[in-house]
C-alpha positions in Angstrom: 0.0 0.0 0.0 1.4 3.4 -1.0 2.2 5.8 1.9 -0.5 8.5 1.9 0.1 12.2 1.5 -0.4 14.2 4.7 -1.8 17.7 5.0 -1.2 19.9 8.1 -4.1 22.1 9.1 -2.7 25.4 10.2 -6.0 27.2 11.0 -7.7 27.0 14.4 -4.6 26.1 16.4 -5.1 28.9 18.9 -4.6 26.7 21.9 -0.9 26.7 21.0 -0.4 30.2 19.4 -2.3 33.4 19.1 -3.9 34.7 16.0 -2.2 38.1 16.1 1.4 38.5 17.1 2.3 34.8 16.9 1.5 34.3 13.2 5.3 33.7 12.4 4.9 30.6 14.5 2.4 29.2 12.0 4.8 29.9 9.2 7.5 28.1 11.0 5.2 25.1 11.4 4.7 25.0 7.6 8.5 24.7 7.2 8.7 22.0 9.8 5.9 20.1 8.1 7.8 20.2 4.8 10.9 19.1 6.5 9.1 16.1 8.1 7.7 15.0 4.7 4.3 16.4 4.7 2.8 17.0 1.3 0.7 20.1 2.0 -0.5 22.7 4.5 -4.0 24.1 4.8 -5.4 27.4 5.9 -9.1 28.2 5.9 -10.8 31.6 6.1 -13.5 33.8 7.4 -13.5 37.5 6.7 -15.6 38.4 9.8 -17.8 36.5 12.2 -21.1 37.4 13.7 -23.3 36.1 16.5 -24.4 33.1 14.4 -20.9 31.7 14.6 -21.8 30.4 18.1 -25.5 29.9 17.7 -25.3 26.3 18.4 -23.2 26.5 21.4 -19.4 26.9 21.5 -17.4 23.7 21.2 -16.5 22.0 24.4 -12.9 21.3 23.7 -11.2 24.3 22.0 -8.9 22.0 20.1 -11.9 20.6 18.1 -12.7 21.7 14.5 -14.6 24.9 14.0 -17.9 24.1 12.4 -21.0 26.1 11.5 -22.4 27.5 14.8 -20.0 26.0 17.2 -17.4 28.7 17.6 -16.7 31.8 19.6 -17.2 34.9 17.3 -13.8 36.2 18.8 -12.0 33.3 17.0 -9.1 34.6 15.0 -9.2 34.2 11.3 -6.1 35.8 9.6 -6.2 36.2 5.9 -5.5 32.8 4.4 -3.9 34.0 1.1 -1.6 36.4 2.8 -0.4 33.7 5.2 0.1 31.2 2.3 2.1 33.8 0.5 4.4 34.1 3.4 4.7 30.3 3.6 5.4 30.0 -0.1 8.3 32.4 0.3 10.0 30.2 3.0 9.2 26.7 1.5 10.1 24.9 -1.6 8.0 21.8 -2.1 5.0 21.7 0.2 1.6 22.4 -1.5 -0.5 25.3 -0.3 -4.2 24.5 0.3 -6.4 27.7 0.5 -9.4 25.9 2.0 -12.9 27.3 2.3 -12.1 30.5 0.2 -15.5 32.2 0.4 -15.6 33.3 -3.3 -19.0 35.2 -3.4 -17.7 37.6 -0.8 -15.2 39.1 -3.4 -15.4 40.2 -7.0 -14.2 37.4 -9.3 -11.6 39.6 -11.0 -10.0 40.6 -7.7 -10.0 37.1 -6.3 -8.6 35.6 -9.5 -5.8 38.2 -9.3 -4.9 37.1 -5.8 -5.1 33.4 -6.5 -3.2 33.7 -9.8 -0.4 35.7 -8.2 0.0 33.2 -5.3 0.0 30.4 -7.8 2.9 32.2 -9.7 4.7 33.0 -6.5 4.6 29.3 -5.4 5.3 28.0 -8.9 2.1 26.1 -9.2 1.8 24.8 -5.6 -1.6 26.4 -4.9 -4.7 24.3 -4.3 -8.0 26.3 -3.9 -11.2 25.0 -2.3 -13.8 27.7 -3.3 -17.0 27.5 -1.4 -20.1 29.5 -0.3 -19.7 28.9 3.5 -22.6 29.1 6.0 -22.7 32.4 8.0 -25.6 34.7 7.1 -24.1 37.3 9.4 -20.9 37.3 7.4 -22.7 37.8 4.1 -24.8 40.6 5.7 -21.8 42.4 7.0 -20.3 42.4 3.5 -23.5 43.4 1.7 -23.7 40.1 -0.3 -27.1 38.4 -0.6 -26.8 35.0 1.2 -29.5 33.6 -1.1 -27.4 34.1 -4.2 -24.2 32.6 -2.9 -24.4 29.4 -5.0 -25.0 31.3 -8.2 -22.2 33.8 -7.4 -19.8 30.9 -6.9 -20.7 29.4 -10.3 -20.0 32.8 -11.9 -16.6 32.9 -10.3 -15.7 29.6 -11.6 -16.8 30.4 -15.1 -15.0 33.7 -15.1 -11.8 32.3 -13.7 -11.8 29.6 -16.5 -11.9 32.5 -19.0 -9.2 34.5 -17.3 -6.7 31.7 -17.4 -7.0 31.8 -21.2 -6.1 34.5 -23.7 -6.7 38.2 -23.1 -8.9 40.2 -23.6 -11.8 38.6 -21.7 -15.4 39.7 -21.6 -18.3 38.5 -19.5 -22.0 39.4 -19.2 -24.3 38.1 -16.6 -26.9 39.0 -14.0 -24.2 39.5 -11.4 -21.0 40.4 -13.1 -20.3 42.2 -16.3 -17.1 43.5 -18.0 -15.7 44.0 -21.5 -12.3 43.5 -22.9 -10.2 43.2 -19.8 -6.6 42.2 -20.0 -5.7 39.8 -17.2 -1.9 39.5 -16.9 0.1 37.7 -15.7 -1.8 34.5 -15.8 -1.5 31.8 -13.1 1.5 29.4 -13.1 -0.6 26.5 -14.3 -2.0 27.0 -17.8 -5.6 26.2 -16.6 -5.2 28.0 -13.3 -4.7 26.8 -9.7 -5.8 23.3 -8.8 -9.4 23.4 -7.7 -10.8 21.3 -4.8 -14.4 21.0 -3.9 -16.0 19.6 -0.7 -18.5 20.0 2.0 -21.2 18.0 3.7 -23.1 15.5 1.7 -23.1 15.1 -2.1 -25.5 17.8 -3.3 -26.0 18.3 -7.0 -24.2 21.7 -7.3 -21.1 20.3 -5.7 -21.1 17.3 -8.0 -21.5 19.6 -11.0 -18.6 21.8 -10.0 -16.4 18.8 -9.3 -17.1 17.3 -12.7 -16.6 20.5 -14.6 -13.7 22.2 -12.8 -12.4 19.8 -10.0 -8.9 18.4 -9.5 -9.7 17.2 -5.9 -12.5 16.3 -3.6 -12.4 17.0 0.2 -15.7 15.9 1.9 -16.8 17.0 5.3 -17.3 13.8 7.3 -17.6 10.3 6.1 -18.7 9.6 2.5 -21.2 6.8 1.9 -20.7 4.2 -0.9 -23.9 5.6 -2.5 -22.4 9.1 -2.6 -19.2 7.9 -4.1 -21.1 6.1 -6.8 -23.1 9.3 -7.5 -19.8 11.1 -8.1 -18.3 8.3 -10.1 -21.3 8.1 -12.4 -21.3 11.9 -13.0 -17.6 11.9 -13.7 -18.0 9.0 -16.2 -20.9 10.7 -17.9 -18.6 13.7 -18.6 -15.9 11.5 -19.9 -13.8 11.8 -16.7 -12.4 9.1 -14.5 -12.9 9.6 -10.7 -9.4 8.1 -10.3 -8.1 11.4 -11.7 -9.4 13.3 -8.7 -7.2 13.6 -5.6 -9.3 12.3 -2.8 -8.7 14.0 0.5 -9.8 12.3 3.8 -9.3 13.2 7.4 -8.5 12.1 10.9 -11.2 12.4 13.5 -9.8 13.2 17.0 -11.6 11.8 20.0 -11.1 13.9 23.1 -11.4 12.2 26.5 -12.6 15.5 28.0 -12.8 19.2 27.3 -9.3 19.9 28.6 -7.2 17.2 27.0 -5.6 16.4 23.6 -6.7 13.4 21.6 -4.7 10.2 21.0 -2.9 10.3 17.6 -2.9 6.5 17.1 -6.6 6.3 17.5 -7.2 9.2 15.1 -5.1 7.5 12.4 -6.7 4.1 12.6 -9.3 4.8 9.8 -6.6 5.8 7.3 -6.1 2.4 5.8 -9.8 1.9 5.4 -10.2 5.3 3.6 -7.2 4.5 1.4 -9.1 1.3 0.3 -11.9 3.6 -0.8 -9.5 5.7 -3.0 -8.5 8.4 -0.6 -4.8 9.4 -0.9 -4.4 12.6 1.1 -5.3 13.1 4.8 -5.7 16.2 7.0 -4.4 16.4 10.5 -4.6 19.4 13.0 -1.7 19.5 15.3 -3.4 21.2 18.3 -5.7 18.3 18.5 -2.7 16.2 19.6 -0.2 18.5 21.3 -0.3 21.7 23.3 3.4 22.4 22.7 4.0 25.1 19.9 7.6 24.0 19.8 6.7 20.4 19.3 4.9 20.6 16.0 8.0 19.5 14.0 8.4 16.4 16.2 4.6 15.8 15.9 4.9 15.9 12.1 7.7 13.3 12.1 5.6 11.1 14.4 2.6 11.3 12.0 4.7 10.3 9.1 6.3 7.5 11.0 2.9 6.1 12.0 1.2 6.4 8.6 4.2 4.7 7.0 3.9 1.9 9.5 0.1 1.7 9.0 0.4 1.3 5.2 3.6 -0.8 5.1 
C-alpha cells in the first residue's frame, strides 16, 4: 500500500499560538511540516464572524474543528492567502491549500488576481477550495445576498476559466459584467490553480462543480458508498475518471474530556480503510494532539512514522 500524503491544518490552532502576534509561528510550522515529509499545508478563512458563529453553542474542547455555529465569534481568522504567500516564500516543495475560500464575498476579477499571483509565487503549488460557507451574518456584513451565494460561486468559476485563457476577456451576466479586460500575468498552471471542492453530503451543485472544474474532492465527514457512486457516475458521464481526482480524507480526533488532547494513534486508525476507498491525502490538525507550539516538527515526524507503519 502506498504511503498517503499528509496535509497539516494550520488554521484554528489557537490553543498553541495566538492569531495576532504569533503568526510567524504558523509559518514556522509549515517549514517543519515540509521538512518532516508532509505533502501540503492548509489554511481556511472567514473575513468576519457574527453572532451566528456560536448559535449552536461553543465547542466543548477548544482543540476541536470549527464548524457552523460552534465557535466563539472572537475566534481569529487571519487572511489565508496572505499567510500562504508568506509560507510560499520560505518553503520549496509543500503544496499550499487555500481551503474554504468564500468566493462570493469578493469580486471574481479581484480574487482571480490574488489566486493567480499566489500560484505564480509558489510555482504552481496552490490548491484552492472555493465555497459559499454558511454564515448569514458574514454575508450581511459584506453586503452580499446570502440567497445568491451558489449562483455567485458558479459565476466565479466560469469567469476564472476565461481569465486563465487568452486576453482580452469579456463576461456578461446578471451578477458580473465586464468587457475586454486584459488579465496579466496568468496563473502558473495554464488552466489556473488546482481546484478542490468539498462539504457535507453530495449535493447536485457540488457534483456539477467537481465534474466541470475539479482536481480534488475533500468531503466534510464520512462519504457513503452511494455518494461515491453518484460522483463516479457523474464523472464518467462527462468523460472523466474519478481516479483522476485527488481524494482528501481526514483524521477524527476523539477527546477524552474538554481539557485534553486526543490520541494520535486512535485518530489515524481509519486511514487504511479510507485508502481502500480511494483516498490518498489526509488532513491532521496539530493542536488536537499536542499543546506544545515547539513540538509541531516532532509531531509531524511522528505522524509520518505512524502512517508509513500503517500502510507498510
